[in-house]
N, C-alpha and C positions, 0 to 999 in steps of 0.2 A: 155528888158527881165527881168531886176531886178525889174521893177515896177510891172510886172505880178506876180513874185514870192512873192513880198511884199504884193500885194493884196490878193493872194491865202492864204498866211500865216495869214493875219489879218482876213480873212473870216473864216478860220478854228478855230482860237482862239475865235472869236465871237460866234461861234455856241454853245459852252458850256454854255454861259450865255443867249442864246436866249430865249425869252418868250415861244416859242413853246416847246423847250426841258424842260423848267422848269414846263410846265403844263401837262406833260405826266407822270402820276403816275404809269403806268404799271398795271398789274393785270387784273382781269376779269371784264368786263363792265356790268352794270345793267341798264344803260341809256346812251343816247347820245343827243346832241343838233343839231338843224338845224339853221344855222346862215347865215349872209351875205345878198345878194341881193334876199331876199324872202319877201313876204308881211307880214308874221307873224312868226318871229323866234320862235321856239318851242323846248321843250324837249320831248323825247320819251322813254318809257320803254316797256317791252313786252306787258303789258295790253293795251297800246295805239297803238300798231302796229296790234294787232289781229283783231280789227274791220274793217280794210281795206279789200277789196276783195283779197283773198289769190292768189298768183301766185305760180306756181310749175314749176320746171325745173330739168330734169335729166342731170347732168353735168359730163363729163369726162375730166380730165386735168392732167398735169404733176405737181408733187410737191415733193420736196426732193428726186428726182431721181426715183420716182415711178409713175405709172399711178393710179389715184384715180377716182373712180366713185361714185357719191353721188346723191341723190334726195333731192332737197332743197325746202322748203316752206317759203314764205315771202311776201314782198310787193314790187311791181315794184318801182324803184327809181323815175321814172316819176310821178307815182301816189302819192307817199309820198310828193314830192315837189310841186305838182300842185293841190292837193285837200285839203279840210279842214283837219286839222286846219292850215297848213302852208299857203295855199291860193294861191300859185303860185310863180314862179320865176319872178322877176321884170324885165320887158322889156320896151323899149321905142318904142311905135308904130310908131314914125316918122323915126325910123332907120330900113331900110330894113333887115329882118331876124335877128333882134337883138338877138334872142335866140342863134344864132351861135357864138356870142361873149362871152357867159357865160361858165364858167368852174366850175366844182364841185370837191372840194378837200375833200377826205374822210380820216380822221385821226383816227388811233387806239390809245388805251391807252398807247401803247409802242412807239408812235410817227411815226409808219409806215404809209406811205401815198400813195394814188393813186389819180391821177387826170383824170377826164373825161370831154370831151366836151359835153355840154348839147345837141347839135345836134346829138351826137352819140346815145342817148337814147330817143330823141324826136320822137314820133310816126310818125310825118310828114317828118322827115329827115332820120336818121339812123335806128330808131326803135329797137335798141338793148334792150333786155329784162334784163337789169342790175337790180339786185334785192338786197334789204335789207332782207337777209334771217334770220329767227329766229328758224328754225328747219332743221335738216338733217336726212334723212331716218326716219322721223316721231318722232325724239327725239330732246330735247333741244341741243344746240350747245356745252354745257359744257365749256371747257377751251377756246373756241373761243368766249366766251361772250354770251350775249343774242341775239346779232345781228352781222352779218358780211356782207360785200359786196360780191356778187357772180356775175361773168361775164360769162354767158353762151356763148360758142363759142370761148373763149380764150383757146389756146393750153396749156398754163401754168397758174398756180394759182397765179402768181406774183401780179396781180391787186386785188386779193381777200384780203380785209382788215378785220381781225378779231378784236373783242373787240372794236367796233366802239365807239369813244368818241365824234366826231364832223363831221358833213357834212356841209361844207361851200360853198356857191355859190358866185362866184366873176365874175367881168367883165374883160375878158382878154384884152380888149382895154385900160384898165387903166395901162397896163404895156408897157413900151416903146419898140419899135421895132428898132433893130439895122439895118440900111441900109446895103445892100450887099456891101462887100468890106471894110467896116468900122470895126475897132477892137472893141470888146465888152467892153474893158476897156482901 
């Protein structure tokens, strides 16, 4: 038990000096990067999102104890990651359904993060219309930055990331799995 407490304390102390937290400037975003396991890592601003085929969604969700209804315009996350200029999520054709091993980590300028499985929004699998929105009710997003993640169908807005700073694609199979019945530390 003492080993667990020591591990937890060292983890908490380490968070303050973590590169993730050091790289979150806060404030309103005017661009974000796409990085990780994609063919062509890119930076995007409003001008580079607008040429994509626009997606629209009327979304109702709970946020801060209230029901919110908004109409969003943006780019489907699948389209952003799999069309030019990013060129696609990197998969290994020799691994059956390798796309299902990919995770997408969206980080805001305040270090707020949401994680999505690529299969969740792959049109062949989950087909969720997760969107990188750049307008709400026909207006710019204002303090939410130039772009935010919107997840139609979610009951609460907890996975909506405002002020996107980075969209990172990783392979979940690179992370060790703890066998059932084994302690995690």
